[in-house]
N, C-alpha and C positions, 0 to 999 in steps of 0.2 A: 504494500500500500504506500502511495506517495504521500509525502508530508506537506505541511503548510509552508515550509521553507521553499519547496519546489514550486508550489502554487504562486507564492509571492514573486519568485524569480520569473515565472512565465508572465505574470501581470506586468512586470517591469519591461518586458519586451513588447507586448502587444496591447498594453493598457488594461485597466481593471475590467472593462466591458468585454474583453476578448478572451476571457477564461471562464468556462462553465465548470463548476465543481459541486454544486448543490445536488444531492442524490436524486431528488425529484426531477430536476431539469435534465439530468444525464439519461433518464429513461428514454428520451427522444432518440438517443444514439445507441440503443441496445441492439438494434439489428438494422439491416438495409432491406431491400426488396425481397430477400430470401429470409422469410420469417420463421423458419423451422428451428433455427438455432439463434439464441440470444445471449448477449454478454454485455454488461455495462462497463464502460471505461472508467478509470479513476478520475479523468478530467478531459475536457475538450478545449483545445486552444485554437483561436481563430486569427491567424496572422493576416495582415492587410497588404503584404508585399513579399516579393521573393527574398529580400534581405531579412525581413522578420522571420520568414519560414526557415531560412538558413540558421539564424540565431537560435530559434526554438530547437531545431534538430541538434545543433552542437550542444546545447544544454542537456537535452534528453540523453544523448550519447554519453556525455560525461557522467551522468547519473545512472547510466545503464538501465534506462527505462524504455521498454518497447513502445513503438508509436505506429499509428495506423493513418495513412493519408485517406481523406474522405472528401468527396464532392457533395453531390445532392443526396447521396445514399440510395440511388435507384438501382444499384447492382442487384442482380437476381441470382448470384452465386455465393453470397456471403463474403464478397471481396473486401468489404470494409468492416467486417466483424472484429470487435475488440478481443484481445486476449487478456488473461489475468495480469493485473498490474500495469495496464497500458494507458497511454494517452492518445486520443484521437486528434489529428491535425486537420481541422476543417478549412477548406480553401474557398468558401463561398463569398468571403469579403473581396477576393481578388477577381473582380467580375467586369473588368473594363475591356473595350475594344481599343487597343493602343494605336493601331495604324491600319488604314485601308489603302492599298495600292491597286487601284482598278486597272491601270495600264499594264501591270504585270500580274494581275489576277491573283492577288494574295492579301492576306490580312494577318496582323499580329495581335494576339489576344491573350488575356490572362486566363489561367486554367479554370477559375471559378465562373467564367462566363457561361450562361445558359445557352445550350446549343441553338435554340430557335432565335435567340436575340441577335446572333450574328447574321443570319439570313434576313431578319427584319432590318438590320442596319444597312445592308448593301442592296436590298430589294429595289429601292428607288432608282438605283443605278443599273438595274437589269441583271443582277447576279444573285447567287445563293450559295450556301455551304451544303454540299451534297449529302453527307452522312446524316440520316434522319431517323434515329431510333424512335420507337413509339413513345418513349418518355421525353422527346425532344423539348417539350414545354417546361421540363424541370431539370433534366440531366445536364451536366456541365462538360465543356470541351476537355478538361483534364480527365474526367471520368471516361469520356469516349476514347481518349488516348490510352488510358490504363487498360481498358478492356478491348480495344480495337473494335469498337461498336459498329454494328451494321444498321439495318433498317429496311423498310419496304423498297426504297429506291436504289439500294445497293446492288440489285440484280444488274443494273446497267452501269451504275456509277462507281461501284466498288465500296469497300469498307473504309474505316477511318485512316488506316495506314496509307491508302492511296491518295490521301488529301493532306498529309502532314509533311512539310518540308524540313522543319527544324523544331526542336523542343529545348526550352531552358529547364534545367533539372537541378534540384538540390539533391546531391548525392547523399548516401546514408551516413557519411562522415560530416555533413554540413557544408561541403564545398559546392559552389554554384558554377555550373558549366553549361555551355550550349552544345547540343548534339545536332549534327546536320548543318544546313545553311540555306540561304535564300536562293542559291542556284538550283536548277532543276535536277542536275546530277552532281551531287556533292562528292568530291573524291575521298578515297580512303574507305575504311570499313563502314558499313551501313549501321551505325550505332543508333540512328533514329529508328530504323526498322526493328532493331533489337528491343528498343525501349517501348515502342508502341505495342501494346498487348502484354506487357510484363506484369500487369496487375499490381503495380505499386511495390514490387519486390526489388526493383533496381534503383529506386529513388522517387522523388516527388516532382512531377511536372508543375512548373509555375507559370510558364508562358509557352505559346506555340505559334509558329508561322504556318498558316494553312492555305491551301488552294481555294480559290473561289471559282465557281462555274457560271457561265452565262446562262440566263434563263432560256429555256427552249422557246422557239417561235410559236409552236402550236402544241396542243394536247388533245388526246382523245381518251376519255376515261369510261370504262364499261363496267357494268354489273352483269355477270352471267349466272343464271340460276339453274341448278341441277337437282335431279331427284336423289342422286346418290353421291357419296364421296368418291367412289371409284370413277364415275363419269367425269367429275370435276378434275381429278388428278390426271386422267387420260388427256383432258384438254390442255393441261399444263405442258405435258410432254409434246403434244401435237403442235402447240404454238411455237415452241423452241425448235422442233424438228422442221417446221415450215420456214426456218431461217429468220424468224422475227425475234428480236430481243427487246421485250417491253421494258419500260422504265421500272415497272413494278408489276408483280403477279402474285396476289395475296389470296389466301383461302380462309373461309370461316365455315365451321360445321354447324349443324342445327342448334346445338346447345348455345353456342356463342351468338348465332343469329337471333335467337329468341331474347337473350339477355340484352343485346345491343339495341334491338328494336324496342324493347320495353323502356330502355333508358333514353334513346335519342329519336325514336319515331321517324326514321329515315324512309321507311316503306319497304323494309326487307320482308320477303315472303317467309312467314314463320313455319310453314309446312315444308320448306325446301330441305333437302338433305345436306346441301352445301352451296355456297356461292363463291365465285371468283371475282376479285376486283382487279381489273386489267388496265394498265395505263400505258399508252404510247406517247412519246414526246419527240420533238425534233423539228425539222423543217416542215413547213406546211405542204410543200410539194411532195407528193407521194404518200402523205398521211392517210388520205381516203382509201387508197389502194391497200395499204397495210391493214387498215381497219376492216375492210371487207374480208381480207384473208383471215383475220382473227375471228370474225363472226362465223365464217364458214367452218373453221376448226371447231368452234364451240358447238355449232349445230350438228356437225358430224359426230360429236361426242354426246349427243342427246341432250343438249341444253334445252330446257323447256321455255326459257325466256332470256332475252338479252336486252339490256337498256344502255343507252349512251347518255352521259351527263350532258344536259342541255346548255349549261352555262357554267361560269366560274363558281357561282354560288352553290350549285348542285354538286359540282366536283369537290368543293371545299367541305360540304356537308358529308359527302361519302367518305372522304379521308378522315374527317373528324370522328366519324362513327368507328372506323377501323382503328385509329390510333388511341381511342378511348375505350377500346373493347375490354382491356384488362380492368378498367374502373367499373365496368358493368358486371363483373363476375361476382361482386357482392350480392347480386340478386340470386345467384345460384348456390352460394355456399358461404359460411362464415370465414373460411380460410382457403387458401389455394397455394399450390406450388407450381411454378411455371418451369417446365423442363426445356432443354435446349440441345437438340441433336441434329445431325445432318446425315442424309442418305442421298445417293444419286437420284435424280428426278424420276427415273424410270421405276425406282423402288418405292415411290410414295404410296401407291395402293397397298403394297406389302407391309410397310411400316405402320400404316394406319390400321390395317386389319390386326397386326400384331399388338398394337397399342390397345385396341378394343379388347382383345383377348386377355391382355395383362390386367386391364381394369376389372374385367369380370373375375379373373383369378383372385384378385385381392379385394374384391367388393369395393372398388374405388371408382367413382364417376370421373370420366376424363372428357374434357372439351378441347377443341382444336382451333387455333387461329395462328397462321404461320406464313412464312415467306416461301410459298410453294415454288416460285421460279428458280430458286437455288437450292431446293431440297432441305431448307433449314426449318425443321419442325419445332413446334412449341406446344406439346401436350400440356394441358393445364389440369392438374390433379386436384380434385375438390374434396375438402375434408373439414373437420372441426379440430383445431389445434388444442382444444381443451380435453380431447380424447387421446391419450397417449398411445392406445392401441391403433387408432387410425393413423397417427403419425408414423408408427412403425411400419404399417402397411404401405403408406405413401413412399417412404424411403426405399422399401424393397421393390415396389413397382417402378419407381424412378430408375433404380439401378438396372432392372431388367429391360426397360425401354432403351437405355443407352447401350447395353450389351447387344440388343437386337440391331441398333443402328450400325455398330461396328461389324457385326456378322454380315450385314447387307452391303458392306463396302464403304460405310460412312465413318463418322467420327463423333466425339462426345460433346462438342460444343461448336456452334457456328458464330456466336457473338457475345454470349453471356460470360464467357471465361470459366475458369476452374474454381477459383476462390477456395472455399472450404468444402463446397457442396460436392464436387466431383473428384476430390483427391484420390479416393479409393478406386476410381475408374481410370486413372492415368495409366495403370499397368495394362489396360486393355489395348492401348495403342502404342505404348513405348516399352522397350525392353529395360531391364535394370541398368544396362550400360548407357542407354539413351538418357535415362533419368539422372544418373550420376553425372553425366556430362553437363546436363542443363543446370544441375545444382552447383557444379563447379563454376559455371559461368556466373550464376547468381552470386556466389561467394566472392567473386572478384570485385563486384560492386558493393556487396552487402555482407562483409565477412563476419560481422558480429550477429547477423540475423535479427537486428532490432527493427528494421524497416519492414512493416507488414508481415510479421512472422506467422508461421503455421499456415501458409497459403500455398496452393498449387501442387506441392510435391508430397508423395505418400510416405516419405521417410519418417514422418510423424503424422499421426491421425488425430483429428479433433472431434470432440463430441460435446454435447451440452449435458452437464451434470449440475442439477440444482441451479441452472441459469448462469453457470460460470464455465468458461472454456478451460478444459484441462488437457494435458498432453498425454498421449499413450503411444507405446511402441506399435509400429505397424505390424499387421498380421498378413 
């Protein structure tokens, strides 16, 4: 347990209002979007600059206190979960757009900037920031960098790493460095690529230089309605096989459709087995031809209805319904766990059938809303966290879903990261030698293991015992 002397020293760095240490206030930080495991930190410190962040890190390292970088806390894999005796370093005060260079299509931002705020900033000039997680109204650029976040439109535009040129990092010893540079192809080792997706285990991102993308000239956004999930997934493969790469290709099953319709009243058909949201963007020339080809594929896969958004308002409403789908799940269950696996697109019908079977095996209801275009599934396991037996079955079902993804030629995460949630599944895709090599690389940056400890690697396993994270030898 940290003492009052350390609290006072932290306040000297960030100001009295920048340290949270009252037990009731700390409950806000007991978990992130992965709510199955919870642990309350000893304190939360909120630096307002990279220099303050570096000073905080140097103090905590000197006192041998583990620390957890945290943005908005939207991580769905426990990536910002506290460990026993730790301090959370919250970056939400560092939320400025520092520079916009439209001629070179890039911006420099602080890591606590909310994702959507950057697109709002550059929208009047005809640009946007392409990575668009469903939580983009809350999640931060620094969190996107840590998790290499994706989103509906990354089918065409790529994930976060494709849009980051450079990152200012406070290393685990408190040194402040820049990785990468403003040039498109920075010479030397790709340390920026290494850092993006490292889940806070190599240091704390404090600034980023990111690419901006010009807004497309035209959009076509469709809603395709299917009687069955199998027909909808067949249409996904058919569209890609036809040589069309949509900007987005999203799927929702009946459980999600009903919850979203009850919440947002968009007009989704509640008796449908599944719907696809399909968006084309690009030059206006040729858009109508591609649209007709998409509609033909959907009809050939037995779509019972297809709709085209009539204007920007209808398109915005459709996407708002999709991106707020997770918020509507409270209508289905008091608690939920969003899983995150990947399979080849052609295996989507197989993995969804397997997921249904796993849900039946463990008596767990499972809903689906996911990035169908790149095979990134998000089964949502519905349960009541007050029932420990249900929680046990949810964890077993989650593990079997990920195992099935790997057996079908996929992997255990598409965008949510490993965090603590998937530690024990790392051995499904990596050999002991692979894992040892990655841990050795982490130890070059983070030799004392104080920066976001007990994440990613299964050499130590974490579990919740009486609300406190404790360490166990891996089995």
